[in-house]
Structure formats: structure tokens, C-alpha cells
N, C-alpha and C positions, 0 to 999 in steps of 0.2 A: 728654437727647439721644435722638433718634429713630433707629430703624433705617431705612435707605433701601434700597428695592428698585430697584437700578440696571437690572435687566432690564425691569421694568415701565416705568421712565422712558423707556427706548429702545424699548419695545414689541416686544421680541424674546423668544424662548424661552430657557430656561437652557442648552439645547444648541446655541444659535445658533453658526454659524461666524464666523470673523473677518470674512469678506466680508459676511455678513448684518448684522453689527453696524455695519460701516462704512457700508453702504448705508442702514441706518435712521438713523444719525447724520446723514448728508448730507441725508436727507429732512427731518428735524426741524430741522436748521440752516437750511434754506431757509425753513421755516415760521416759526421764531421769531427769526431774526436781527434785532436791533433796528433795523438800518439799512433794512430792507425790510418787516418784519412790521407788520401793523395789529392783531395779536392783543393782547388785554389781558394784562398781565404777561408780555409777550414777553421782556423782559430777564431776569426771574427764571427763566422756563422755559428760556431759552437757557443760563443758568448751570447749571441742574440737568442739562440734556442734556450740556453739556461735562464736568461732573463724572462723570456715568455713563460717558461714552465714555472718559474718561481712565483709568478703572479697567478697564472691560471690553475695551478695545483693547490693554491691556498684559497679556501672559500671566502675569507674576508676580503682579500685583495681582489679576487676575481669579481665579487659582487660590486665592490667600489669601482673597479675598472669598467664593468658593464654599465654602470650608471653614467659614466662619461661617454661610453659608446653610443648611448641613446641620444646624445646631444648633437649627433651628426658629424663628429670629427672624422676626417679621412686620413688614411695612412699617408705619411709623408707631408701632410699639410701643416701649416704653422699652428702651434699649440701653446696656449697659456691656460693653466687651470682656472676655470670659472671661480669667482669668489665664493667661498663657503661650499664648494662642491662636495667636500667630505664631512660637512657638519651632520651631527646626529647619527654618525656611523659609530657603532661600538666595536672597538678593536681589542684583541687580547694581546697584541704585541706589535712589533714593527722592526725597523732596521735603523741602526745607528748610521751616522754620516759615513763612517769608515766602511761599514758593510755595503751601504748603497753605492759607494764609490766604485765598486767592482762592476756596476752596471751603468746604463746610459743616464744622461741628464734627465731624460723623460721619467725614468724609474725613480731617480733620486727625488725629483720634484713631487712625485705622487706618494712615494712610500718611504721617503727618507725619515729624518728625525721626527719622531712623534713623542708625545709625553711618555717618559719611562722606557722608550725604545732601548733595548739592549741592557736594561737595568733589572734583569731578572735576578732576584736575590736567592741565596741558597735556601732561605726559609720557605720560599714559594714552591719548593719541590713537594711539599706536603700539603700546604693549604691551597685553596683555589687560586686560579690565575687572577692577577690584577687586570682589569679592563680599562680602556681609555676611549674617550670620545671628545669631539669638538662640538661645542654648543654655541648657538647664536642668540644673544640677548639684545634688548633695547637699552639705549643709554639711560633711559629713565629708571630701569631696574637697578642700575648702580647708584643713582642718586637717592632712591627711596627704599631700596631693598624690595624683595618680592618673593612670592612662592609660585613656581612655574610647574605645570604638568608637562613633562617632556616624554616624547616617544623616540627611543633610539632604535636603529635598525641593526640587527645582529645577524650577519651572514652565517650560514651553515650548509652542509650537504644534505639533500633529501635521500630517500631510499634508492633512487635511481642514479645518484652521483651528481646531480645538478645542484648548482649553488642557488639557494633560496634565502630570502630575508625573513627573519622573525622579528617581532616587535617587543621591546622592553620599555614599559611605561612606568614612570615613577614621578612622585612629587619632590621637587627640589627647592629648598629654601635658598634664595639668592641673597647673600649678605650685602648690606649697604657698603658702598665703596669698592665693590669688586671691579677689577680692571682687566683689560685685554691681556691675555697670556697667563692670567692667574688660574690656578688649578683648584677646583673644589673636590675634596675627597669625600666619597660616600662609603663609609666602612661597611664591609660585608655585602656590597651590591655588585661585586664582580663575579668571576666564575665560581661555581660550587666547589666545595672542598671534597676530598676523597676520604673514605673510611672514617667519617666523623670529624674530619679536620674542618677548620673554619673556612668560610668562603673568602675569596679575594676581595679587593676593594675596587671601586669604580672611580676613576679620576676624570673629571670634566674640565676641559680646557676652555676658558671663556674667550669668546670673540663677540664683537658688536655688529649688529645689522647696520647697513648704511642708513644714515639719517638725512631727512630732507632739509634740515636746518643746521645741524651741528657736524663738525668734523673732529675726529678724535686722534690725537697723537700721544701715545703713552697715557699719562694721566692728565694731560692738558686737553682742553676743549676749545674749539674755535667756532665762532659764529659771525655772520655778517651783521653790521649795524648800519641800516640805511639812515641817512640824514639829508636834510634839505640843504641847498647851497648856502643859504644864509646861516644855518646852524654850523656848518663847517667853517664859514668865513668869520663869523662874529663870535662863535663859541655858544654853547647852550647846555642846559641840563635836560637830558631826555630819559624817558622810561622805556625799558625793553624787557621782554620776558626772557628768563633763563631757565635751565632745567629744574632748578629747585625753587622757582617762584618768579619774582620780577625785581629789577633793581633800577635805580636812577643813577646815571653816569654823567660825568661832566665831559663834554666834548671841548677840547681846547680850541681857542680861536686860531684861524689860519691853518686848520687841519686839511690835509690832502687825502684823496682816496687811497686806501691801503694802509693808512695809519692804524696801528694796533693799540688798543686800550686794554691794559692788563688788570684783571680783577683777581688779586692774589687769593689763592685758596678756594676759589669757586669752581675749580675743575672737578675731576673725579674725587669724591670725598673719601679717599683712602686714608690710612693711618698717616701717611705723608701726602696730603692732598695735592692735586695738580692745580693749575691756574686756568682761568677762563679768559680767552682773548677775544675781544670784539674788534672786528676789522671794518673800518669805515668804508661805506659805499655812498657816494654822493649821488642822489637821485634828482634829476632835473624835472621840474614841472613842464608839462607839454605846453607849447605855444598854441593852445587850442582856442583861445578867445582873443578879441581885438586888444583887450587890456593887457593880456599876457604878452602879446606880440609887442605892444608899446614898451613894456618893461625891458624885454630883451633888446629892442632897438636902442633904448636909452643906455643900457649897459654897454652895448657895442660902441656907442658914441663916446660915453664918458670914461670908460675904464681903459680904453686903448690896450686891451689885453691880448697878447699873442701866446697861445699855449704851445706853439711850435718854435719858440725862440731858441731853445737849446738845440734844435735840429738845423739851425743856420738858415732858416727861411723866414 
């Protein structure tokens, strides 16, 4: 997937006002509209112009796109969205997959399905808009529950037609057992209502920050369990810290690296909890002393062990 420079597509500067963007779009639409244009590839050009205008004419999408642009992506260069690039952005809408399919994969990846995208209900015509945001939490927040002070960035247009970010700070109670993809609803924290009608709701989609020890898959949690060679070979009971404390686990004898030990129900503590998997890693002591070297030399003589036997050598 290639990064697209929407400003270049519309021929405007990055600090262009909303009016300048609209004027450029109209000029290009007259040039490339398939019904009147004699330009080669007019239909494709019109499609790209429409896509660029859809993003740059929307303060929310433009602000999010500008955040990516600050990371040094170049037009036509390989692109993958950085993890969590859109976290803490407060959006008031989005595109369904079907709507996003009219544009490029780049557009669909950035602005495709979001929470509630395309799900504007008729009752929302009177009350305030529902807003949506992605938030990043620590795994420990799920195991223990927490209250977090979150600051969301809400794009809007200033008086000169430039997209600017305002901040929306709020305290959020994180329920124990929350899992990735779960949505926390904050009633009345969305867009303001009109003519005395109620405000919309704010929906927070939960994601987890990368962890230096744990890997999360749905509600299951994975962690490495380092063991000594004799613990793996002879079996042992070892103690290891886990997100909700510490446990003692039995390592079966003759265990190999990569073996998974399942602790049922010790994953994400949701209503239907996940499991915790400990993946064995055999850690070799260094042959740093004469005695250690003698042990290794004795093993080499006595065990006649060939770890490459299955490779035919």
C-alpha cells in the first residue's frame, strides 16, 4: 500500500484554508469530470480528487491525516499505519467498509470501519452526535480495573478555515476485565444537543499498549517462562509473576523450548475469562567458570546428544 499525498493531489499547500481547498476541488472537478473531460484517465483522476477532497474537507479526517504526515511518510512510499496512530482522536463519524470501498486501500485503511461508522440512527437527528475514539490501556488496567484521566483530541476548523485540535479531558472508570475491541459508553459525553435536546454519547474502543512481557490475543495472554536446562529435563515446580500476582507452575519433565503451559481462566478476567499461556524458554548457564566448563564437557561426553539429528547430519 502506498502513502497518498492528498495536498499534492489537490494542488494546495499544507496550510491551505477550507475555502482554498474547496476552490481547488471545484477547479479539478471541472477539469476531470468524466461527463465533460477529454483528459486521458479523467475518471481515475476524478476518483483521486474526490478521495483527497473527502479527507481534506473534513476537519477530523484532515487533522488525523496531518498527524501521519508529520511522521515523514512520502507520496508513493510504502505505508503501513503506525500502531495506535489514531488513538485518542475523538471522531463524530466515519465510513462503513462499503462506503470506503469507493476509494483506495489507503483511504479504507485509515478511515474505514470505525465504531458506529454508518450507524447514525434516526433519533440522532435531534440529539447530539455520538462521538467515537480509540484509547490505549495497559494490560494491568484490565486485571485490576482503574480510573484513567484521558485527553482526547477533537479536530475542528478555526476562524481562518484551518483544521486545529481542541482537547477533551475526562475521567474514565475502566472496568475490570475489559478486553481489546470492547467499547465503553459514556452517556452524554458526545456532541452537544440542539435546542435543548440531550447530548450524544461518547464510545471508547479499547486497545492495549504493547507490553514488555505479555502478548495479548483476544482474551488470552501469553508470557515467556524461562527455565534452567535441568528444570526442563527433570521437571520442576517454579514460581513466576503473572498480571494478577504470582503462581507456582509444574514444568513437566522432558519439556522442550516452546512448550505451552496453560493456566485456565488466568487470562483477561472478562465474564468469560481468557487463559494465560506460559511458553517455555530454556536458558543455558554461561560456561564462564572452569567448573561450568567441566560440566558441559562431561555432558558432551556422556550424553552423546545430537540436536541436529532430524536434519540428517
